[in-house]
N, C-alpha and C positions, 0 to 999 in steps of 0.2 A: 487393376490399379497397379501402378509402378512407383518405385522410388525414383526421385529425381536426381540421383547422383549428388553433385555438390550442393544442390538446392534443398535436399531433403532435410527434415527437421532432426537435429541432434541435441540431446540434453547436455549442457555444459554449465560450469559455474561462472562463466564470463558474463558481464553486463550485456544485455541484448544487442546494443549497438556495436560491440566488439566482435560479435559473431558474424557481422556482415562484411563481405570482402569488397575490394575496390570496384570490381565490375558491377556489383549490385548497387553500390552507392552511385556509380556513374549512371546507371540506368534510372535510378530514382531522380538524380539531378536533371537528366534530359527530359524525363516525363513531367517533372514538376515545373520546369521552366516553360515547357510547351503549354501546360495547362494554365499557368499564371498569365502568360501572354495572350492566350486564347480568351481568358476572362477579361483582361484589360481591353482588348480590341472590341469585344462584344459589348462591354459595359460602357464604352465611350458614347455609344448611341444614347443610353439612358441618361448620361450626364449632360448631354447637350440637347435633349429632346425638347425642352421648353423653347430653346432658341431656334431649333430647326422648325418646329411647328409654327412659330411666328414668321420666320423668313419665307417658308414655302407654303404658308397659308393652309395649314393642316389643323383639324380638330383632334381631340383625344382618341376618337375612334380610328382615324387614319394612322395616328401615331402608334397606337397599339397594334393595328393591322400590320404595319411594317415590321414591328418586332416579331409578330406571329409568323410572318413570311420567312424570316431568318430561321426561326425554330423549325419550321416545316422543311426547309431545304436542308437543315442540319441533319434531319432524320435520314434523308436520302444520302447525304454525305457519309453518315455513320455506317450505313449498310454498304456503300461502295468501298469505303476505306477499310471496312472490316474484311471484305473479300480480298482486297489488295494486301492487307496485313497477313492473312493466312497464306496467300500465294507467294508474295514477293518479300515479306519480312516486316517486322514491327517497326524498325527504325526508319526504313525507307518510306513507309506509309506515314509515319510521324512527321518526317521532314516535308513531304509534299503537302500535307494538310496545313502545316504552319505557313508555308509560302502562299497557299491559296487564300487563307483568311486574312493574312496581313496585307497582301497586295490589294485585295478588293476593299478592305477597310480604308486604306489610304486614298484610293480612287474616289471614294464617297465624297471627299472634299471638293470634287469638281462638279457635283450634282447641281443642276439648275432647275429640275422639276421633280415632283413626287414620283413620277414613273421611273426616272433615271435612278433615283435613290432606291426605289423598290427592287429594281433589277440587280443593282450592286449588292443589296442586302441578301438577296436570294443566292448570289454567287459566293459571298463570304460565308454563308451558312454551311455550304458544302464542306469547306475546310474546318469550320468550327465543330461539326459533327464528327469528322474523321479523326481529329486530334485525340479525343477522349478514348476512342476505341483502341487506337494504336498504343497510346501510353498505358492504358489499363492492362492490355495483354503483355506489354513489355515488363511491367512491374510484377504482375501476378505470376509470370512464368520465371522470373529471375530471382525473386526473394523466397526464402523458406516459408513453409506453411504456417509455422507458429508466429511469424512476424509479418505475415501478409496484411493483416488488418492495420498494423501500425504504418506500414509502407504506404498503403492507399490513403490512410489518414493524413500523412505528411504531404503526399502529392495533392490530395483534394484540398488541403489547407492552402496550397498555392493559389487556388481560385480566389480565396478571400484577399490574398495579397494583391492579386491582379485587379480585383474590384476596387480595393483601396487605392491602388496605383492609378487607376483610371480617374478616380476622384481628384487625386493630386494633379495629374496631367491636365484635366479639365479646369481645375482651379487656377492653374498657372497660365495655360495657353488661351483659355476662353476670353479673358479680358484683353489679351494682347492681340490675338489673331482671329478671334471669332470661332464658330463651330467648325469651319472648314480646316483651320489650322490644327484643331484637336484631332480630326480624322487623319490628317497627313502624318501625325505622329505614329499612327498605327502600322507603318511600314517596318518599324524596328524589329518585330519578331522574325521577319524574313532573314535577317542577318544571323540571328541565333540558330535558325534552322540548319544552316550550313555546318555550324559547329556540331550540332546534334548528330548529323549524318556521319561526319568524319571520325568522331571519337567514341561512338556507342556501339557495342557488339549486340548481335542478335541473341536471344535467350538460348541456352543449351538445348532445351527440349525441342525448340523449333528447328535449330540447326541440325540436330541429330535426325529429326524426321526428314528433312530435306536430303541429308546424306544417304539415308536408307532408300529414299525414292530414287536418287541418282544411281545407286548401286543396283537398281533393278528390283528391289524388294516390293512386294505388293502391299500397299498401305491404303487405308481408307481415305478417300478424297472428300474434302468438305464442300458443302454447297448450302445455299439458303434453304433449299427444299428439305434437307436433312434435319433442319430445326423442327420439322413437323412429323418426324419419325416417331415410332412407338416409344422409344427409350427416353426421348427428351422433350416431347411435345408439351408435357405438363409444366416443365421449367420455362419453355418458351412463352406459354400463356401467362404463367404467374409473374415471370420477370417483366413482361410487357405491361400487365395491369399495374404492378407495383410502380413501374417507371412512369406510367400515365399519371397516377395520383401524386407521386412525389414531385414530378416536374411541373404539373399544373399548379401545385401549391407554390413551388419556388418561383417560377417565372411570372405567375400572376401577381405575386407579392413584390418581388425585388426589381422587376422592370419598372414599377411605378413608384417605388419609395422615394427616389431622388426628386421626381416631379411633385409628389405629395409634400415633401419637405419644403420645396421651393415655391409652391403655389400660395398666393395670398390667402390670409385667413378668411376674408370675405367670400372666397370661392371654395372654401372647404378644406384648405391645406393648412400647413403649419406656419407659412409666411417667413421662413428663414432667409437670411441673406446668402449670397454665394459662398462667402467664407464660412458661415455657420453650417450651411448645408454640407460643404466638403468635410468639415470637422466631424459632424454627426455621423456621416457615412463612414469615415475612416475608423472612428471609434466602434461603430456597429460591426465593421469587418474584422476588428480585433476579436470580437465575440464570435464571429463566424469561423475565424481561423482556429480559435480554441475548440470550437465545436467539431470541426473536421478532425483535428489531431486527437482530441479526447475520445471521440467516437471510435477511432482506430484502436486506441489503447484499451478501451472497454470491450470492444468486440473480440480482441484477442484474450482478454482476461475472463469476462463473464459470459461471452457468447454473442454471436451475431444477432440472434432472434430477440432477446430481451433488450439489447441496445437499440435496435430498430424501433421496437414498441415504445420505449421510453422517449426517444427523440420525437417520433411522430405525434404521440399523444400530447406532449408538452407544447409542441409547435401549434397544434390545434387549439389548445387552451389559451395560449398567449396572444395569438393574432388579433382576436376581437378587442382585447385591452389596448393593443397598439393602435388599431385603426380608429378607435373612438377617443384617443388621447391627443388633443390638439395642443396641449401645453408643451413647449419646447423642452423643459426640464424632464418631464415624464417620458417624452420620446427619447431623450438622451439616455435615460436609465433603462428603459424597456428595450431599446434598439439592440444592444449587444445580446440580450437574452433571446429575443426573437431570432436574431441571426444565428446564435449558437444552436438552438434546436431546429430552426427552420432551414438550416443549410447542412449541418453536421452529418445527417444521415447519408449524404451522397458518398461518404467515405466507405460505406458498406457495399455499395453496388459492385465495384470492380472485383472485390474479393469473392463475394457470394456468387456472382455470375460465373466467375472463373471456376469455382468449386462445383458448379452444377453442370457445366458443359465440358466434353472431352477436347483434346488438343486440336483435332481435325477441324472442328467447328467452333473453337473457343472464341476467337476474335469475331467471327461471323455472328455467333450467338450473343456475345456481349453487345456488338454493334447493332444487331437487329432489335433486341429487346429494349436496350437503353434508348435507342433513337426512335423506335415505334412510339414509346412513351413521349418522347420529345415532339413527335409529329402531332399526336393528339393534343398534347399540352400546348401546342402552338396557338390554340384558340384562347389560352388563358390571358395573355396581355390584351387581346381584342375584347374578350368578355369583360374583364375588369374595367377597361377603358370605356366600353359601352355602358356598363352599369354606373360608372362614375359620372357620366353625363347627366344621369337622373338623380342618383343618390349621393354623389360625392365619393371621392377615392377611399376615404376611411371606411365607410360602410361597405363599399365594394370589395374591400379586402376580405370580408367575412366568408366569401365563397371559397377562398383558399383554405380556410380552416376546415371546411367539409372534406376537401381533398386529403388533408393531412390525417384526419380521423379515419377515413376510409383505408388509407395506407396502413395505419396501425392495425386495423381489423384483418386486412389481408395477411399481414405477417403473423398475427396471432393464430389464425386458423389454418394457414396453408404452407408457410415457409418452414422447411426442415432446418435443424441446427447443423451448420457445416464447419464449425470452428475446428481448426487443426487438420482438416481433410487434405491429404496429398492430392495433387492434380492427376487426373486420369489421362493417360497418354492417348 
């Protein structure tokens, strides 16, 4: 275990935000912007799914399958960009991943067939998976241990802003230019990526490691195979299983909520207009943003473990109430709570995974476990879509409740408390 020089935790009387230097804030801004725009581009599909299904003659199973394909390729992207981040740097990996997902999001606007759309969603998923890995490694290695949970909470909260931004973009552009125009807007993150690369430094711990390597010192080299070594294999297995449950619950639920809100009542939905659907989603994402940020604050205050259990258990309890509530007012009130507990736990993944894996394989470990979960959870949108064809979307959401409950049990019995742990070199 080593101290991280400028990043090590030091007791002061200053408010926590004044203990953070400009380099650390810059890293947080770069990672947060990347995550927000990643969320926006990926969510645009959910916002226009009803229109795409009608135009390209798809049923709910195919619509869910295309979302699943994106998650599947994002798993591969996370592993690839995790290795790139460990070898070539966190900021370089972050920039390339942003360009990949924004470019292929925009090209989707030219799709004429389901096959073309499927190929493009596979390609954008590679960038989507890579962005989280590079951003999480950048933040967790740059911020001090005692504020790591807060930092990841703020970054993760930008996902909710991106989700809400996608609803606004779709609400404005869909009536004017159709679903193709909505996808064209997805090119915007590529411009932000250039700014990210030019103004953001690599973490000190990663740069020092590269300097030692250049000076001829013998240091341990990372690889995917080392994730299954005796020292860390239990964290690889636990992190992967936890990610499977968490992401199955999230993607199975939130991929279909816009469609659920916009589907006519006679077909089992809430029957909201485009304007109401957009408003309900934006309000819901306010709840998600609060969930992300408050999870980070709680994780630093009372510990990672109890905060995870609290969020997973309450998400499991709330989802059935939301799925069987077709009344617009109830959905408006329940939505922010479901998003708060059903999304906020993601703020804990970056910090906990960083605290379990050493620097040589940190980004690789984060990328593998988080995206292995995403690959398995890729079945969630398809599963919920297939169940919805028989039982309706509201009832189909219940399967995500089981995933949340299982995640709570995994944390209760197997996850150690890592609050305040300095990163292992």
